[in-house]
N, C-alpha and C positions, 0 to 999 in steps of 0.2 A: 538509417539505423537498422538494419534487419539481419541464414536459412537453415533451419532444422525441420525435418519432417518427422512426424511421429504417427504411429498406428497403435491403437489399443489392442492388447491381447485379450480376446474375447474370454470372459469368465474370470479374468484376474480381478481376483479380488482387488466610553471614551472618557473613561474616567479622567478627571482633571487632577493636576498637581495642585499644590497649595498656593496658587497665585504667585504674587511677588514675594511672599514670605520666604525666609531662609528655609531651605530644605534640610531635613535630618539626613545624616549620612546613610547611604544605602548599606545594607548588610554586606559583609565581605563576599566577594565572588568565589564560587567554587574553584577548585584547581582546574587549570586548562585541560582540554581533552587529552587524555593520556596518549603517549606515543603509540603507534601501531604495535600490535602484538608481534613478538619476534617470530620469524619464519621457522618452520620445522627444521630440525637439524639435518644438514645435507652437506656433502662434500662439494657439491656443485653450487658455488656462490651465485651463479647467474640464474639458477632455477627460481621461478616465482611460485608456480603451482602446477599440479598435474590434474588433468581432466580425463575421465574415462568415458568412452562411447560404448554402448552395449546394444545388442540386437539379438532377437531369437533366431536370426538367420546369419549367414556369413557376411562379414563386412568387407569382403575383398573388393577393392577398387570402388567403394561406395562413396559418393559425395556427402559432405556433412556441413552443417553450419550451426553453431551453438554459442550462446552468450556466456561470458565468464566475468563475474564481479571481481574487482581487485581492491586490495587495501590501499589506503592513501600512501603514496610514495613508492609503491612497488614498481610502478612504471612511470617515471618522471615524464614531464611534458615533451621533452625532445628525445626521449628514448623510444626504442621500438622492441617489439617482441620477435624473437626468432623461434619458430617451431617448424620442424621439418615439414615442408610442403604445406604450410598453413598461412592463410591470409589473416591479418589482425587489423580490425577497424575499431577505433575508439568511438563509442556511442555517447558517453558522458564523462565528465571530469570532476575531480575533487577541486576544492577551492584553490589549492596550490598548483593546479594545472596537471597533476598526475592523473592517469586514467582511472576512472571509477568503474566503468563497464565497457568491455570490449566484445566484439563479435568475431568469432573464429570460424573460418571456412577453409575447406580443403577436400582431400580425398584420402580415404583409408588406403594403405598399401595393398598391393595385390597379394593374395594369399592370406590375408588377415582372417582370424577366427571370428568368434562372436563378441569379442571385446578388443578395443584398441585404445591405447593411452596417448594423449597429446600432452607434451610437456612444454610449458611456457617458460622461455628463458629470455633474459635481456641480451642483446648483442647487436651485431651489424646485420641488417636485413639483406635478403637477396635483391639484386637489381630489379627495378620495376619492370615487369613484363607486359604492362598495359592492362587496362581494365576492360572487362566485358561491357559491351554497349548494347542499347536497344536493337541495333542491327543484328547482334548475335542471337537475341531472342527471336527476331523475325526469321532468321535462318533455320530455326528449329522446326518451322512449319506449324507452330502451335496455333490452335483455334479454340477460343473459349466462348461459351454461349450461355446466357441466362434466359429462361422463360418464366413468366409469372403472370397468371390471370390474363392470358392472351397477349401480353406484351413480350417483346424480345429485344435484347441487346447482345452484341457480340464483338469480339476482337479477332483479327487475323491479319496476316501480311503486314502492310504498312501501318496498320493501327498501332502496332507495338512501338513504332518510332516516336510516339508522342505521349509519354507517360504523364500522369497528373503530377507526380513528384518522384524524386530519386531518394531512395532510402540508403543504399550502400553501393559503392563502386569498388570493384576489386578484380584481381587477376583470376581468383578461383570462383568467385561468386559475386554477381551484382544483383541488386533488388530494386524494384520500382513499384509504385502504386498507380492503379488505373481506375477511373470512374466513368460511368455513363448513366445519365438519367433515362428512365423509361419514357418512351414517346407518349406525349399526352398526359403525363402525370407530373404534377409540380413537386411531389414529395419523394417518390420512390426512386432510389439510386442503387445501381449495382457497382460493387467495388471488388477489386482484385489486388492482393499483394503477391507479387510474383518474384520468385528467386530463380535466377538463371545461372546454372553451374557450368563451369568449363567442361566441355565434352557433350553439351547439348541436353543434359538433364534439366528439367524445369519442374519446380514445385509451386503450387498455387494455393493461396488461402482466399476463398471467395465469400463475400457476404452481401446481404441485402440490408439497406438502411432506410428507415422511414422517420427521419428526425432533423428537420431544419428549425432554426431559431425563430424566425419571424414570418415565414411563408404562411399565407392565410389558409384556413380550413384544413388543419391536420386531422387525420383520422385513420381508421384501420384499413388495411389492404388484405384481401383474402383471395386465395386461389391455389392452383396446383403449381408448385415451383419445381423447375428442373435446372440442373447445371450439367453442361457437357464440356468435356475437354478432349480435343483431338477427335471429335465426332462421337465419342463414347459417353453414354449417360453415366455420370458419376454420382448424382444425387437427385432424388425425387421424393416429394412429400407434399401433402396438403398443408398449407401454412396460413395462419392469420397473424399478420404483422401489425401490431398496434402502434399507436403514435409514439414516436421517440424510442422505439425499439430497434435493434439490429440483430441479424441472425446469420451466423456462420453456416454455410450450406455444406454440411459434412455430417459424418456419423453414420451408424452408431459406433463404428470401429476405428475411426480416424478423423482427424480434423483438417488435413490438407490433402491435396490431390497431386499426383505426379504424372507428367507426360511420359508414358511408358511404364516401366517397372517401378512399383512403389518401393521406397527404401525405409525400412523400419530401424530408426536410429533414436536412441534415448541417451541423454547425458547422465552421468553420475558424478556430480560435483563433490569435491572435498568439502564436506559440510563444516568441518572445524575451521577451515580457511574461510569459507563463505560467512560464517558467523563472526569471524575475526575481522572481516571487512567493515563491520558495524552497519552495513546496509540492512541487516536484520538483527533482532535481539539475539542474545545468547541463551539457548535453552538447555535444560537437562537432557542429556542423551543417554538413555538407559542401555544397559549391557545387552539386552535382548529386545528385539522388535515386538511391539504389542500386536497380537493378532486381532484383539478387539478394536484397536484403532484402525488397522487396515480394513477390517470388515465393514466399517462405517463409511468408507470413502466411495465416491461415485466411480463407476467403472465404464459407463457408456454415456455418450453425448447424443442428445436429441435437441434440435433448435427450440429455444424458448421454454424448455422444461426446467423444473426446479433444481434438479441435481441435488446438491447438499444445502442449498439455501433454505432459510426458515419458511415454514408455511405462511406465517404472517410476520414480516419484519416489523419490529416494534413491540412484540409481545413481551410481557414481563418474564424475568427469570433467565437462567443460564441458557445460552445457545452456543454451539461450537463455532459459529461464524463470528462471534464477538471477541475482540482482543486486539492487540497490536497487529497480529496476523491471525487469520482464521485457522481452524484445525487442519484443513487440507494443506495449507502452506507450511504450517509447523511440522506436519507429518513428514514432509520431504526432508526436513532437517533432523528430526529425532529418529527416523528410520535409516539414517545415513544414505539418503537418496534412493530408497527402494523404488523400482520402476512403477509399482502400483501407486505410490504417492505422487510420482511425477505425472502420471496420467490424470490423477485427480486434480492436480494443480491446473492442468490445461483444460480439463472439462469445465471446472468451475469458472475459469476466466472467460471461456466462450459462453457459458450459460448465463453470464451476467447481462448479455444482450436483452434478456427478458424485461429488464427494468427500463422505465421511461426517463432515463437520465441522459440521452444522447441528443444534445442540442447543438447541431453543427451550424456555424455562421454561414449562411448562404452567400454572403458577399466575399468570403475568403476560402470557403470549403475547408475550414479548420475549426477546432474548438474556439469558442468566442473569447475575446480578450476583455478582461474586466474594465479596462479604461475606455473601451468603445461603448459601453452601456452602463454608465454609473447608476442610473435610476431604473433600469429594466429589472423586472421580477418575473419569474416563471409562473405561468398558470399551472400550478402544481397539481391541483385537484384532478384535472383531466389526464395528467400524466402519471398519476399514482404517487406523487411526491407529497408525503404527509407534512403537515405544519408549515405550509408555504406562507410567505408573508405578503405585504402590501407595498405598493409603489407610491411615494409621495407625489409623483408627477403623473400618476395614472398610466404608467408604461408597463404593459404586460405582454408576454408572448401570447399568440392567438390560442383561444380555447379549442381543444380538440373534441371531435364527435366520436361516438361509438364506444366500445368497451374500453375500460381503463386498465393499464398495465398493473402488474402486482405492486403492492405497496412498497415504497422505498422510504425508509425513515433514517434521517441523519443521525438520530439518537442511537440507532442500533446497527448502522451499516458496517459491513466488513471491509477490510482491505480488498480491493477488486483489481485484478490484472497485474498487480505489482510483481509478485513472485514469478508469474509466467513470463514477464518481460525480462527479469533478471536471469532466467534460465535459458531463454530461447532467442531474445532479441527481436522477435516479430513486432513491428511498429504498431500493429493492431492493438496489442496489449498496453503499450505505452499510452496510446490514445484513450483506451478504456479508463486508465487511471486519471487522465486529464478530464475526461467527460464527467466522472464522478466528483472530482474536486470542484469543478465549475458548477455542477448542479447544486452542490452544497452552498456555493457562493451565491448564485443567482436566485435561489429559492428564498433567501432571507429578505426581510423588509429592507429597503435600500437605506433608510435612516439608521437602522440597527447596525447594519454592516458598514455604515459610513461610506456609501457609494462604492467607488472602485477600490477603496482601501481594504475592504473585505474582512472587517473585524469578526472574529468568532468568539462571542462573549459567553462566558459560563452562566451568566444570569439571564440570558435570553430564553424565555420559555419555549420558543419554537425549536431551539437547539437542545435545551437542558444542558447541564454541566457535562454529562457524558457525550452528548452530541457535539459540543464544542471540542471535546477531546478527540473523538474519532474523525471529525472534519479536519482538525489540525494535523492528525496523523496522515490522512489522505492527501492533504495539501502538500505536506512535506515530501511524501512519496512522489507526487506529481512533479515537483521541482527536481527531485533526484533523477527522474527518468527522462526529463525533457532536455534535449541538447542545447548547449549554450547559444547556438546561433538561431534557434527558434525564437521568434518574438514572444511566444508564450512564456519562455523561461524568465525573461526580465520582468514580465507582468506578474507572474506568480511569486517570484522572489520579492517584488515590491509589496505584495500582500503579506508574505511572511514578515518582512521588515516592519510593516505597519502594526502587525499583531505584537511583535516583540516590543516595539516602541510603546504601544498602548499599555501592555501588561507591566512593563518596567516602570513606566511613569505612575500608573495607578497603585501598584503594590510595593515594589522594591524601593523606588526613589522616594515615595511618600511615606515610607516606613509604616505600612499598613498594619493590620493585626499581627500579633506576635506568633500566631499559630501557623502561618503559611497557607491559609485557606482562601481560595478565591470565592467571590460572591456566588452563592448558589441561586438557582432559579426560583426557589420557593422556600418558605418556612414550613417544615413538616408539622410544626406545632400550631399552625394557624396564627392566631393573634396572641397566643399564650407565650409566656417566657419559659425557658430560654429559646433563642432562635436555634432551631434544630434542622439538620439536613443530612444527606447521605454521604458519609465519608468515603464510601467505596467509589462513588462517582468522582470525587475529588482525586482519588488515587488514579483513576483512568486519566484524568487531566494531567497529573504530575508525570505519569509514565509517558504520555504522548509528547510532552514538551522535552523530556529527557531524550527520547528517541529523535526528536527534531534536532537537538544539539549534535547527536552522533552523525546525522545525515549531512550536516554542514550546509544547510540550505538558506541561511540568512546571509546578508551581505557582510563582509568583514567589518564594516563600520558599526554593525549592530551586535557584534560578538560580545563586547563588554556588557551591554545592556541585557543580553540573553543570559549571560553568566550571573549577573546580579539578580535577575528575576528568579533564576533557578536556585540560587543560594537561599533566597527567601522562600521559594515554593517547597523545597525539600524539607523544610521544617514540619510540614503537614504530616509527612510519613515518619520521619526520624523522631519527631517529638512524641509520637504515640508509642514508641518502642523504647521507653526509658527503663532504667533500673530503679533503685530505691532513692527516695528523697522527696521533700515536700513539693518541689517543682516538677516532679516526674509523673508521667502517666505510665503505669505499669504495662510492660510489653505484652503480658498474656491476654489483655483485653483490647488490643489495638484494633482488631477487625470487627467493627460493629456495623449494624445496618444503618443506624443514625447516631450522631454525636451532637452535643451542644456546640454551636459555632460562636455564639455571642450570648451574654447573660440576659439580654433584653430583646424582645420581639421588635422593638423600635430602633434597633441598632442602625446607625447611619453607615451604609456600605461605601459611601464616597470616601470614608477614611476616619470619621470622627468616632465611630463606635457607639456605645461602650464595648470594650473588648476584654477578654480574659487576658491576664498578664502572662500566663504560661500554661502548659498542658496539665500541670498539677491541679490548677483550679478546675479544669474540665473534669478531671478524675473525681475530685471531691463533689462536684455538681452531680455526678453520676453515682455517687456513693461507692466508688471503687477504691480499693486500698492503693496507697502510694508506696508501700514497702513490699518488695518482691524478692523472694529468694532466688538465687542463681539456679538456673536449670528448671524453673517452674514450668509446668505444662501450659501450652497455649490454651486459652479459654475463649468461648463465644466465637461467632463467625465461622462455624463448622471447621474446627481446627485440623481435622484429619482428612478433609475433603480437598480435591484438586479444583473444584468448581465453586467454592464458597468465597466468603469475603477475605479470608486469608490469601487465597489465590489472587484476588483482585489487587491486593496490597503489594504483592511481591515484585511485580515489574517496576513499580515506582521506587521501591527500596533498592532494587538492583541498580537502577540508573543513578540513584543518590550515592551509592557506594562507588560506582564507576567514575563519577564526576567529583569525588572528593568532598562531598557535603559534610559539614561539621557533624560529628557523632554518628555518621552512617555506618562506618565499619563496625563500631561497637554494637549498634542496633542489629546489624546483620548477624553478628556473633551471638547475641542473645537469642535471636530466633532459631539459629542453627543448633544451639545448645539446649533448646526446650525439650522436655522429656518426651513429648509426643510428636516432635517435628519429623522424625524419620518416617512416621506413618503418612504424613502429608506428602513428603518428598516421593515416597514410593507410588503414591496415587497418580503422579504426573506421567507415569509410564503409559497408562491407558488414556489419560485426559491431559494432554501436554500444553494446552493453550496458555495457561498462566505460569508454566514452569520456567520463568525467566530467572536467570541467576547472574550475579556480577561476573565481570570478565576477569 
């Protein structure tokens, strides 16, 4: 699955059903996923999309490799892309077999300037000219060497003939991964992801990893690290690599190394098309790029440093890392692929190596399969994983010694590595998504997650409702980036299916509370009536499941159950955005910190209640009016802020509209027509994370 190189420009800125009793009818399913958005008007019917390559230097005869996400159906299973002198490799597919993500590789034409456009068209491909093989890499004479704390590993000559795994094979570029353990160290491993281009150019992404699943006595490794390529020192730094961290050996001005002349190539994707693929939400794109936004983005990479991640993951309040996508990923979309935003996406994806989430199965040298360890629980305390659970069979990963990595909280963790993989196709980033998804899985109590089924429950205090939302988001992204022939794809899909089945049975099929609220992890009112909890967390949960539907990551057999669950779930956001009437909750007050979920603190969340009959009862319990004039201003929840509770609500509402939930379009219209909504909409220019809009 993998070659693009990039250099930073310095200074640029289980719940049960009702037994054998007859089940109430499930609520109507939402409309099926809408057909893909129509392509931009073009006289060339074979054109799919154009991709621009940019460089501060001339692109004349420069090799490139870059990923391109595709809409479902744009490249059917047995169709191929024709692009002048370009190799196209499918990395992942939509459920119907059409390409979801492709890797393009080739060479810019001689005489090209600082910009080159690659046009993807359907057609008859050129005859296969044969793929580059490891022998071609050997013939370049490349020599790669790691030194760390007195240990040394290297590759040269025939060493290149035995890669650990093949990533991509092609005429213009082939890619492999190589690994070597440091002599005398049971934990420390050197890794290379190598892209060999036709003509002899070689690009290398090197990293050190200190993260096995069950090898005894994990701990910190410290020393002077050096990386050499072709005998030249490319990286040198004092490094303390803590347990279950990994560090890309590059920076501060670049993240890969070239054999010979480095090539500065950045992609500029068509962000309207990228958002239309549904692999990312649709965001408001302002007319002008925000200098405030760009000024906050990371510009230089140093291994294991924080970059834009929070000082303490899990702290209360807004943080730009939290959302369906973090601020740096959203910035690439809303700035129309500004090169500074691209650099920030890459820096953040590499900086995530600082977290102790990298548990590689030493028996397979791959991320661990849930089915292989149904009762295993991570020793999270020594890895910095907050709120880790317990194993009913006393099966834990070995406790680590030495300093603890920075705190990683499921409840606040950002999307990590996903956007970087969509833009570049480096397998390193796909694996980063997988590692995070599996850390969220294995840190849970085995009985809570139901073993290998991997349930992500909104009521589990170790997750919290928002943690279940973000973990589901990351899990769905991991399925989307994992190739169908990877054993992990089937495993993670099974986990998605188990969650769909559980939530459908507990809520939709059992005709649970009429408000569409999943069980929260606590009653903010303690033992007092009513049962009160954070509706903004529930909005995170709704949005994450709507995003999951767009990614098409459950099995076809579970689609109907997912749709029925979402039809029920969307009531939670649509119902709070009503107009006038005794059964309505007035839309101006929809964004609250907390809301009554049930009239009694003793409500039985297995389904019995008691429950409110409709959202109008909730409004009256809060002493809010149920009669609202059209165009009334939004109230409460920081209505003109881009980072308040109204922002938290909008992604959930946008997916409800996209999926045809009952009343969603009218609810969206009420919000749009509010007297002060324009102020909120303008605020997303500088703070775009919650600026998700319907398609």
